[in-house]
Residue frames as qw, qx, qy, qz and C-alpha x, y, z in Angstrom:
[[0.350, 0.758, -0.551, -0.013, -2.45, 16.51, 3.28],
 [0.917, -0.006, -0.384, 0.105, -0.56, 13.25, 3.56],
 [0.330, -0.824, 0.374, -0.269, 1.47, 12.96, 6.78],
 [0.453, 0.355, -0.791, 0.206, 4.37, 10.91, 7.97],
 [0.785, -0.465, 0.153, -0.380, 3.48, 8.30, 10.62],
 [0.206, -0.498, 0.841, -0.045, 5.45, 5.52, 12.23],
 [0.882, 0.216, -0.040, -0.417, 4.86, 2.43, 10.18],
 [0.589, -0.246, 0.745, 0.194, 6.10, -1.13, 9.64],
 [0.577, 0.592, -0.311, -0.469, 6.77, -1.85, 5.92],
 [0.718, -0.093, 0.685, 0.086, 6.88, -5.35, 4.55],
 [0.486, 0.614, -0.390, -0.484, 8.17, -5.95, 0.98],
 [0.715, -0.116, 0.690, -0.003, 7.90, -9.42, -0.45],
 [0.366, 0.452, -0.618, -0.529, 8.85, -11.07, -3.73],
 [0.893, 0.086, 0.341, -0.280, 6.87, -14.14, -4.90],
 [0.221, -0.513, 0.733, 0.388, 9.67, -16.18, -6.31],
 [0.223, 0.071, 0.906, 0.353, 9.00, -17.65, -9.75],
 [0.317, 0.638, 0.565, -0.416, 5.72, -15.80, -10.01],
 [0.236, 0.691, -0.213, -0.650, 6.78, -13.45, -12.90],
 [0.013, -0.239, 0.874, 0.424, 7.75, -16.45, -15.04],
 [0.194, 0.370, 0.906, -0.061, 4.09, -17.66, -14.73],
 [0.235, 0.525, 0.171, -0.800, 2.53, -14.38, -15.94],
 [0.320, 0.255, -0.622, -0.668, 2.43, -15.46, -19.59],
 [0.179, -0.182, -0.965, -0.053, 0.68, -18.70, -18.54],
 [0.099, 0.500, 0.622, -0.595, -1.88, -16.74, -16.46],
 [0.271, 0.453, -0.184, -0.829, -2.50, -14.45, -19.43],
 [0.292, 0.119, -0.814, -0.488, -2.99, -17.36, -21.74],
 [0.052, -0.320, -0.914, 0.243, -5.32, -19.01, -19.32],
 [0.180, 0.531, 0.353, -0.749, -7.34, -15.85, -19.20],
 [0.316, 0.376, -0.419, -0.763, -7.50, -15.51, -22.93],
 [0.270, -0.034, -0.927, -0.259, -8.67, -19.14, -23.20],
 [0.121, -0.481, -0.809, 0.315, -11.46, -18.40, -20.61],
 [0.080, -0.106, -0.158, -0.978, -13.15, -15.43, -22.25],
 [0.367, 0.304, 0.622, -0.621, -16.62, -14.69, -20.89],
 [0.352, 0.366, 0.802, 0.314, -19.21, -15.90, -23.34],
 [0.114, 0.868, 0.481, 0.039, -21.12, -12.61, -23.28],
 [0.045, -0.982, 0.132, 0.124, -18.12, -10.31, -23.23],
 [0.873, 0.331, -0.081, 0.349, -15.08, -10.88, -25.46],
 [0.194, 0.760, -0.299, 0.544, -13.29, -8.02, -23.72],
 [0.572, -0.619, 0.386, -0.376, -13.35, -9.82, -20.34],
 [0.761, 0.256, -0.589, 0.096, -10.85, -12.51, -19.54],
 [0.625, -0.649, 0.281, -0.330, -10.28, -14.33, -16.26],
 [0.483, 0.384, -0.762, 0.197, -7.39, -16.41, -14.99],
 [0.800, -0.511, -0.218, -0.226, -8.74, -18.78, -12.25],
 [0.816, -0.089, -0.307, 0.483, -5.15, -19.66, -11.17],
 [0.267, 0.321, -0.203, 0.886, -4.16, -16.05, -10.71],
 [0.465, -0.544, -0.130, -0.687, -7.41, -15.23, -9.03],
 [0.845, -0.405, -0.350, 0.016, -6.87, -17.98, -6.56],
 [0.610, 0.060, -0.278, 0.739, -3.50, -16.51, -5.64],
 [0.053, -0.440, 0.010, -0.897, -4.97, -13.06, -5.28],
 [0.688, -0.512, -0.284, -0.429, -7.73, -14.53, -3.07],
 [0.797, -0.248, -0.393, 0.385, -5.19, -16.12, -0.75],
 [0.335, 0.182, -0.201, 0.902, -3.47, -12.76, -0.31],
 [0.324, -0.474, -0.113, -0.811, -6.72, -10.94, 0.34],
 [0.791, -0.463, -0.362, -0.172, -7.93, -13.55, 2.83],
 [0.710, -0.077, -0.372, 0.593, -4.54, -13.48, 4.65],
 [0.182, 0.295, -0.121, 0.930, -4.45, -9.76, 4.97],
 [0.510, -0.599, -0.359, -0.502, -7.92, -9.82, 6.63],
 [0.718, -0.318, -0.496, 0.371, -6.13, -10.98, 9.75],
 [0.378, -0.359, -0.215, 0.826, -4.85, -7.44, 10.38],
 [0.128, 0.510, 0.454, 0.719, -7.18, -5.34, 8.13],
 [0.330, -0.850, -0.408, -0.045, -8.94, -3.84, 11.12],
 [0.511, -0.528, 0.003, 0.678, -5.64, -2.05, 11.90],
 [0.254, 0.880, -0.096, -0.391, -4.50, 1.04, 10.06],
 [0.594, -0.202, 0.685, 0.370, -3.05, -1.02, 7.17],
 [0.571, 0.660, -0.178, -0.454, -2.55, -0.59, 3.52],
 [0.638, -0.172, 0.715, 0.226, -1.56, -3.47, 1.20],
 [0.518, 0.662, -0.280, -0.464, -0.65, -3.92, -2.48],
 [0.750, -0.039, 0.618, 0.235, -0.04, -6.85, -4.72],
 [0.439, 0.807, -0.163, -0.358, 1.64, -5.75, -7.95],
 [0.601, 0.536, -0.584, -0.101, 3.14, -8.17, -10.39],
 [0.791, -0.037, -0.588, 0.165, 5.31, -10.52, -8.39],
 [0.246, 0.187, -0.515, 0.799, 5.56, -8.31, -5.33],
 [0.440, -0.706, -0.548, -0.084, 3.58, -7.72, -2.20],
 [0.204, 0.310, -0.329, 0.868, 3.85, -4.55, -0.04],
 [0.464, -0.688, -0.554, -0.060, 2.12, -4.10, 3.33],
 [0.169, 0.355, -0.318, 0.862, 2.33, -0.94, 5.48],
 [0.525, -0.623, -0.571, -0.102, 0.80, -0.65, 8.87],
 [0.141, -0.750, 0.253, -0.595, 0.90, 2.05, 11.62],
 [0.671, -0.138, -0.675, 0.272, 2.44, 0.68, 14.80],
 [0.050, 0.014, -0.478, 0.877, 1.58, 3.54, 17.11],
 [0.345, -0.547, -0.701, -0.301, -1.86, 3.02, 18.64],
 [0.408, -0.863, -0.271, -0.125, -3.28, 5.76, 20.85],
 [0.047, 0.904, -0.355, 0.236, 0.22, 7.33, 21.09],
 [0.623, -0.500, 0.600, -0.045, 1.78, 4.06, 22.23],
 [0.351, 0.437, -0.767, -0.312, 3.95, 1.68, 20.23],
 [0.886, -0.083, 0.111, -0.443, 2.05, -1.51, 19.94],
 [0.230, -0.492, 0.838, 0.049, 4.38, -4.43, 20.78],
 [0.656, 0.181, 0.714, -0.164, 1.85, -7.10, 19.93],
 [0.611, 0.732, 0.032, -0.299, 1.44, -5.59, 16.41],
 [0.122, 0.688, -0.689, -0.195, 5.11, -6.32, 15.60],
 [0.385, -0.112, 0.913, -0.075, 4.46, -9.98, 16.45],
 [0.626, 0.513, 0.480, -0.339, 1.24, -9.98, 14.46],
 [0.446, 0.768, -0.303, -0.346, 3.10, -8.67, 11.34],
 [0.010, -0.467, 0.877, 0.110, 5.71, -11.43, 11.57],
 [0.472, 0.151, 0.844, -0.204, 2.90, -14.03, 12.02],
 [0.583, 0.673, 0.145, -0.432, 1.19, -12.53, 8.98],
 [0.253, 0.675, -0.631, -0.287, 4.33, -13.10, 6.98],
 [0.217, -0.186, 0.958, -0.035, 4.33, -16.73, 8.05],
 [0.585, 0.430, 0.571, -0.382, 0.66, -17.06, 7.05],
 [0.522, 0.736, -0.196, -0.384, 1.46, -15.67, 3.63],
 [0.016, 0.515, -0.846, -0.136, 4.46, -17.99, 3.39],
 [0.416, 0.048, 0.893, -0.166, 2.22, -20.99, 4.06],
 [0.599, 0.602, 0.342, -0.403, -0.56, -19.93, 1.69],
 [0.459, 0.746, -0.360, -0.321, 1.84, -19.37, -1.16],
 [0.149, -0.391, 0.906, 0.058, 3.88, -22.53, -0.46],
 [0.607, 0.260, 0.711, -0.243, 0.68, -24.55, -0.96],
 [0.637, 0.726, 0.111, -0.234, 0.57, -23.08, -4.47],
 [0.883, 0.170, 0.135, 0.417, 4.26, -23.86, -5.03],
 [0.294, 0.795, -0.084, 0.524, 5.72, -20.41, -4.50],
 [0.631, -0.361, -0.346, 0.592, 8.38, -19.37, -1.95],
 [0.015, -0.979, -0.141, -0.145, 8.64, -15.82, -0.59],
 [0.612, -0.008, -0.172, 0.772, 11.69, -13.63, -0.13],
 [0.067, -0.873, -0.278, -0.394, 11.48, -10.27, 1.53],
 [0.354, 0.139, -0.405, 0.832, 12.43, -7.58, 4.00],
 [0.345, -0.805, -0.479, -0.050, 10.74, -5.80, 6.91],
 [0.341, 0.156, -0.241, 0.895, 11.64, -2.34, 8.22],
 [0.227, -0.798, -0.553, 0.074, 10.02, 0.24, 10.40],
 [0.337, -0.211, -0.069, 0.915, 10.17, 4.02, 10.76],
 [0.240, 0.588, 0.164, -0.755, 8.67, 7.30, 9.56],
 [0.260, 0.157, 0.810, 0.502, 6.64, 6.71, 6.40],
 [0.386, 0.328, 0.043, -0.861, 4.20, 8.59, 4.25],
 [0.118, 0.163, 0.949, 0.243, 1.37, 6.40, 2.89],
 [0.424, 0.371, 0.243, -0.790, -1.72, 7.65, 1.17],
 [0.758, 0.431, 0.448, -0.199, -4.09, 6.63, -1.51],
 [0.563, 0.819, -0.077, -0.072, -1.95, 8.24, -4.20],
 [0.446, 0.668, -0.525, 0.281, 1.64, 7.63, -3.05],
 [0.869, -0.474, -0.034, 0.138, 3.91, 5.71, -0.64],
 [0.489, 0.693, -0.296, 0.439, 7.28, 7.19, 0.26],
 [0.540, -0.769, 0.274, -0.205, 9.87, 6.79, 2.92],
 [0.061, 0.612, -0.786, 0.056, 13.09, 5.20, 4.04],
 [0.610, -0.128, 0.739, -0.257, 11.38, 1.93, 5.35],
 [0.832, 0.476, 0.182, -0.217, 10.12, 1.06, 1.87],
 [0.467, 0.741, -0.482, 0.013, 13.52, 1.65, 0.29],
 [0.201, -0.524, 0.796, -0.226, 15.17, -0.40, 3.06],
 [0.759, 0.054, 0.580, -0.289, 12.66, -3.26, 2.90],
 [0.782, 0.608, -0.050, -0.131, 13.06, -3.44, -0.88],
 [0.257, 0.731, -0.624, 0.096, 16.88, -3.33, -0.57],
 [0.478, -0.334, 0.772, -0.253, 16.81, -6.20, 1.95],
 [0.835, 0.284, 0.402, -0.245, 14.62, -8.25, -0.31],
 [0.709, 0.699, -0.083, -0.049, 16.57, -7.60, -3.49],
 [0.398, 0.722, -0.502, 0.260, 20.15, -7.53, -2.23],
 [0.190, -0.528, 0.698, -0.445, 20.50, -8.97, 1.26],
 [0.822, -0.100, 0.368, -0.423, 17.93, -11.84, 1.82],
 [0.107, 0.444, -0.836, -0.305, 19.28, -13.84, -1.18],
 [0.082, -0.064, -0.994, -0.021, 17.47, -17.03, -0.14],
 [0.405, -0.501, -0.544, -0.537, 13.78, -17.69, 0.24],
 [0.439, -0.440, -0.589, 0.516, 13.39, -15.95, 3.61],
 [0.071, -0.884, -0.224, -0.404, 12.12, -12.67, 5.06],
 [0.580, -0.012, -0.358, 0.732, 14.88, -10.74, 6.77],
 [0.219, -0.917, -0.329, 0.047, 14.20, -7.97, 9.34],
 [0.329, 0.756, -0.171, 0.540, 16.10, -4.71, 9.36],
 [0.429, 0.010, -0.566, 0.704, 18.36, -3.60, 12.18],
 [0.252, -0.232, 0.132, -0.930, 15.78, -0.81, 12.97],
 [0.756, -0.269, -0.335, -0.494, 12.90, -3.31, 13.14],
 [0.759, -0.097, -0.593, 0.252, 14.96, -5.66, 15.27],
 [0.230, 0.146, -0.445, 0.853, 16.01, -2.88, 17.66],
 [0.487, -0.314, -0.029, -0.814, 12.42, -1.79, 18.20],
 [0.852, -0.231, -0.420, -0.211, 11.54, -5.39, 19.20],
 [0.632, 0.033, -0.539, 0.556, 14.62, -5.69, 21.43],
 [0.010, -0.259, 0.291, -0.921, 13.77, -2.41, 23.15],
 [0.660, -0.313, -0.138, -0.669, 10.21, -3.42, 23.72],
 [0.836, -0.153, -0.520, 0.082, 11.33, -6.78, 25.15],
 [0.419, 0.118, -0.506, 0.745, 13.69, -4.99, 27.50],
 [0.248, -0.244, 0.190, -0.918, 10.82, -2.81, 28.70],
 [0.185, 0.146, 0.926, -0.296, 8.57, -5.93, 29.24],
 [0.446, 0.265, -0.093, -0.850, 6.11, -4.81, 26.59],
 [0.591, 0.096, -0.707, -0.378, 5.53, -8.38, 25.42],
 [0.826, -0.370, 0.171, -0.390, 3.59, -10.96, 27.49],
 [0.518, -0.429, 0.739, 0.045, 5.35, -14.14, 28.62],
 [0.762, 0.328, 0.558, 0.012, 3.66, -16.17, 25.87],
 [0.495, 0.868, -0.010, -0.040, 4.68, -13.56, 23.25],
 [0.162, -0.790, 0.585, 0.085, 8.25, -13.68, 24.43],
 [0.661, -0.131, 0.736, 0.068, 8.27, -17.46, 23.93],
 [0.685, 0.630, 0.366, 0.012, 6.88, -17.10, 20.43],
 [0.223, 0.939, -0.253, -0.074, 9.51, -14.43, 19.58],
 [0.456, -0.575, 0.667, 0.127, 12.28, -16.75, 20.66],
 [0.601, 0.083, 0.770, 0.200, 11.27, -19.23, 17.92],
 [0.546, 0.740, 0.392, -0.003, 9.71, -17.04, 15.18],
 [0.279, 0.919, -0.279, 0.005, 12.90, -15.03, 14.68],
 [0.916, -0.178, 0.157, 0.324, 16.17, -16.79, 14.02],
 [0.032, 0.914, -0.330, -0.234, 19.66, -15.57, 13.22],
 [0.891, 0.060, 0.295, 0.339, 22.37, -16.70, 10.80],
 [0.574, 0.266, 0.192, 0.750, 25.45, -14.93, 9.49],
 [0.158, -0.202, -0.165, 0.952, 24.55, -11.73, 11.30],
 [0.361, -0.175, -0.362, -0.841, 21.00, -11.55, 9.77],
 [0.302, 0.158, 0.771, -0.538, 17.77, -12.00, 11.64],
 [0.374, 0.009, -0.586, -0.719, 14.87, -13.49, 9.69],
 [0.729, -0.111, 0.171, -0.654, 11.45, -14.98, 10.05],
 [0.176, -0.165, 0.970, -0.006, 11.27, -18.69, 10.85],
 [0.560, 0.045, -0.386, -0.731, 8.58, -19.73, 8.34],
 [0.516, -0.066, -0.852, -0.052, 8.38, -23.23, 9.76],
 [0.035, 0.046, 0.651, -0.757, 7.26, -21.85, 13.09],
 [0.532, -0.041, -0.189, -0.824, 3.77, -21.69, 11.51],
 [0.474, -0.068, -0.877, -0.040, 3.41, -25.30, 12.65],
 [0.000, 0.103, 0.666, -0.739, 2.15, -23.91, 15.94],
 [0.447, 0.097, -0.037, -0.889, -1.09, -22.96, 14.20],
 [0.649, -0.030, -0.667, -0.366, -2.16, -26.57, 13.73],
 [0.626, -0.496, 0.265, -0.541, -3.97, -28.12, 16.72],
 [0.941, -0.173, 0.274, -0.098, -3.31, -31.78, 16.29],
 [0.494, -0.458, 0.632, 0.384, -0.30, -33.88, 15.31],
 [0.619, 0.434, 0.607, 0.246, -1.85, -34.89, 11.98],
 [0.267, 0.949, 0.163, 0.037, -2.09, -31.27, 10.90],
 [0.283, -0.835, 0.408, 0.236, 1.50, -30.58, 12.07],
 [0.630, -0.153, 0.688, 0.325, 2.83, -33.62, 10.18],
 [0.544, 0.646, 0.487, 0.222, 1.00, -32.65, 7.01],
 [0.042, 0.989, -0.072, -0.121, 2.40, -29.16, 7.30],
 [0.407, -0.629, 0.589, 0.303, 5.94, -30.49, 7.51],
 [0.637, 0.151, 0.703, 0.277, 5.34, -32.93, 4.65],
 [0.427, 0.857, 0.287, 0.034, 4.02, -30.16, 2.47],
 [0.082, -0.926, 0.317, 0.190, 7.13, -28.06, 3.03],
 [0.566, -0.342, 0.697, 0.277, 9.37, -31.05, 2.49],
 [0.631, 0.447, 0.606, 0.187, 7.63, -31.86, -0.83],
 [0.313, 0.943, 0.115, -0.001, 7.80, -28.31, -2.16],
 [0.243, -0.820, 0.472, 0.213, 11.46, -27.93, -1.22],
 [0.614, -0.131, 0.729, 0.272, 12.37, -31.29, -2.78],
 [0.558, 0.688, 0.451, 0.104, 10.47, -30.30, -5.92],
 [0.120, 0.978, -0.142, -0.098, 12.46, -27.01, -6.12],
 [0.470, -0.583, 0.615, 0.247, 15.72, -28.92, -5.63],
 [0.650, 0.209, 0.680, 0.266, 14.97, -31.08, -8.57],
 [0.413, 0.860, 0.300, 0.025, 13.70, -28.24, -10.75],
 [0.105, 0.959, -0.260, 0.052, 16.85, -26.10, -10.19],
 [0.894, -0.308, 0.215, 0.243, 19.38, -28.88, -9.80],
 [0.696, 0.202, 0.244, 0.644, 21.49, -27.65, -12.72],
 [0.095, 0.894, 0.170, 0.404, 20.88, -23.97, -12.13],
 [0.610, 0.032, -0.382, 0.694, 24.05, -22.54, -10.50],
 [0.051, -0.352, 0.113, -0.928, 22.30, -19.35, -9.47],
 [0.645, -0.358, -0.065, -0.672, 18.93, -20.54, -8.17],
 [0.810, -0.063, -0.583, 0.011, 19.85, -24.15, -7.07],
 [0.415, 0.105, -0.623, 0.654, 21.96, -23.13, -4.05],
 [0.332, -0.284, 0.157, -0.886, 19.06, -21.02, -2.70],
 [0.845, -0.224, -0.160, -0.459, 16.90, -24.10, -2.29],
 [0.732, 0.065, -0.592, 0.331, 19.76, -26.12, -0.98],
 [0.060, 0.235, -0.470, 0.849, 20.01, -23.52, 1.74],
 [0.621, -0.251, -0.001, -0.742, 16.22, -23.80, 2.30],
 [0.868, -0.069, -0.483, -0.089, 16.57, -27.63, 2.63],
 [0.497, 0.165, -0.586, 0.618, 19.32, -27.11, 5.17],
 [0.247, -0.268, 0.300, -0.881, 17.10, -24.70, 7.17],
 [0.787, -0.199, -0.254, -0.526, 14.27, -27.25, 7.04],
 [0.795, -0.001, -0.567, 0.216, 16.52, -29.97, 8.47],
 [0.203, 0.219, -0.497, 0.815, 17.73, -27.53, 11.14],
 [0.498, -0.272, 0.089, -0.818, 14.16, -26.78, 12.09],
 [0.846, -0.170, -0.453, -0.225, 13.24, -30.45, 12.45],
 [0.617, 0.024, -0.599, 0.509, 16.07, -30.88, 14.95],
 [0.033, -0.207, 0.331, -0.920, 15.19, -27.64, 16.80],
 [0.632, -0.265, -0.246, -0.686, 11.49, -28.57, 16.86],
 [0.837, -0.182, -0.516, 0.008, 12.14, -31.97, 18.34],
 [0.558, 0.019, -0.508, 0.656, 14.88, -30.90, 20.81],
 [0.009, -0.008, 0.297, -0.955, 12.99, -27.75, 21.97],
 [0.189, -0.403, -0.770, -0.457, 9.46, -28.99, 21.56],
 [0.279, -0.614, -0.638, 0.373, 8.24, -27.68, 24.91],
 [0.092, -0.458, -0.010, 0.884, 8.88, -24.18, 23.62],
 [0.160, -0.008, -0.618, -0.770, 7.08, -24.76, 20.32],
 [0.551, -0.368, -0.614, -0.428, 4.15, -26.69, 21.74],
 [0.230, -0.419, 0.501, -0.721, 3.15, -25.51, 25.17],
 [0.836, -0.174, 0.096, -0.512, 0.52, -28.25, 25.49],
 [0.214, -0.413, 0.885, 0.010, 3.02, -31.07, 24.77],
 [0.812, 0.222, 0.094, -0.531, 0.72, -32.95, 22.32],
 [0.649, 0.448, -0.601, -0.129, 3.30, -35.35, 20.91],
 [0.910, -0.379, 0.164, 0.034, 4.24, -38.74, 22.36],
 [0.368, -0.686, 0.512, 0.362, 8.02, -39.34, 22.37],
 [0.605, 0.073, 0.706, 0.361, 8.06, -41.91, 19.51],
 [0.414, 0.799, 0.423, 0.109, 6.01, -39.60, 17.24],
 [0.073, -0.973, 0.107, 0.193, 8.11, -36.66, 18.00],
 [0.472, -0.501, 0.615, 0.385, 11.43, -38.42, 17.31],
 [0.607, 0.339, 0.664, 0.275, 9.99, -39.73, 14.05],
 [0.261, 0.929, 0.134, -0.226, 9.75, -36.19, 12.77],
 [0.217, -0.716, 0.516, 0.416, 13.42, -36.21, 12.11],
 [0.596, 0.117, 0.746, 0.274, 12.87, -38.85, 9.45],
 [0.440, 0.825, 0.352, -0.047, 11.46, -36.08, 7.28],
 [0.266, -0.720, 0.316, 0.558, 14.86, -34.58, 6.77],
 [0.705, 0.699, -0.044, -0.114, 15.87, -33.89, 3.16],
 [0.794, -0.296, 0.336, 0.412, 19.05, -35.73, 2.14]]
């Protein structure tokens, strides 16, 4: 029988994805297999599905379930390992969100979502529990902008584990920059993924990619009074990050790989 366990639940919306579904369908219909008229494949959609599947491999060895349905992604993962709450797993889930953010940004899609944790029933046939309801509510009613907001319950678990010294010193430093707060909401700092690039070229290309995609969205939704402000907010967060990254670089890059002139030049990437 299915049983409740303590789980982290991530619910994400791929913004703009649903509007592309007719195009994916038409691409599939135009690419019917020569030997099977009943089989149709959309290379563009398959590429996105592949990025999701590759990203989830990062934590697949854990007790994890994951679903991609229409324009939504749901990930559930047990956070009690051998009767102990796994502090490192909380950080891994946040880092997974940043990986997904990056992979979908490369394809031109931004993510919005919520993360919660608590008792949850998850089996092959059904998923039920407060954390899923809460994560969905955060995504659909609270996050508003392209960002992934954490619930009070999820944040409290992290704060309690920090107070108990459950995170290593390096993990504490990462947590200080991977979660940010604004207007009483704590959310994932997607730009923090820059730490995953080893050299300054990779880091610069990462920032240039984000800048280009945000600028593109600003132009696309310039006259949309509902959607436009969401990307204006994203541009403001990007500019904030550039300042924070330069001013606090020793906390983002422990190795100190930038020379001073290069580092200061990053602020030139700000979106006006």
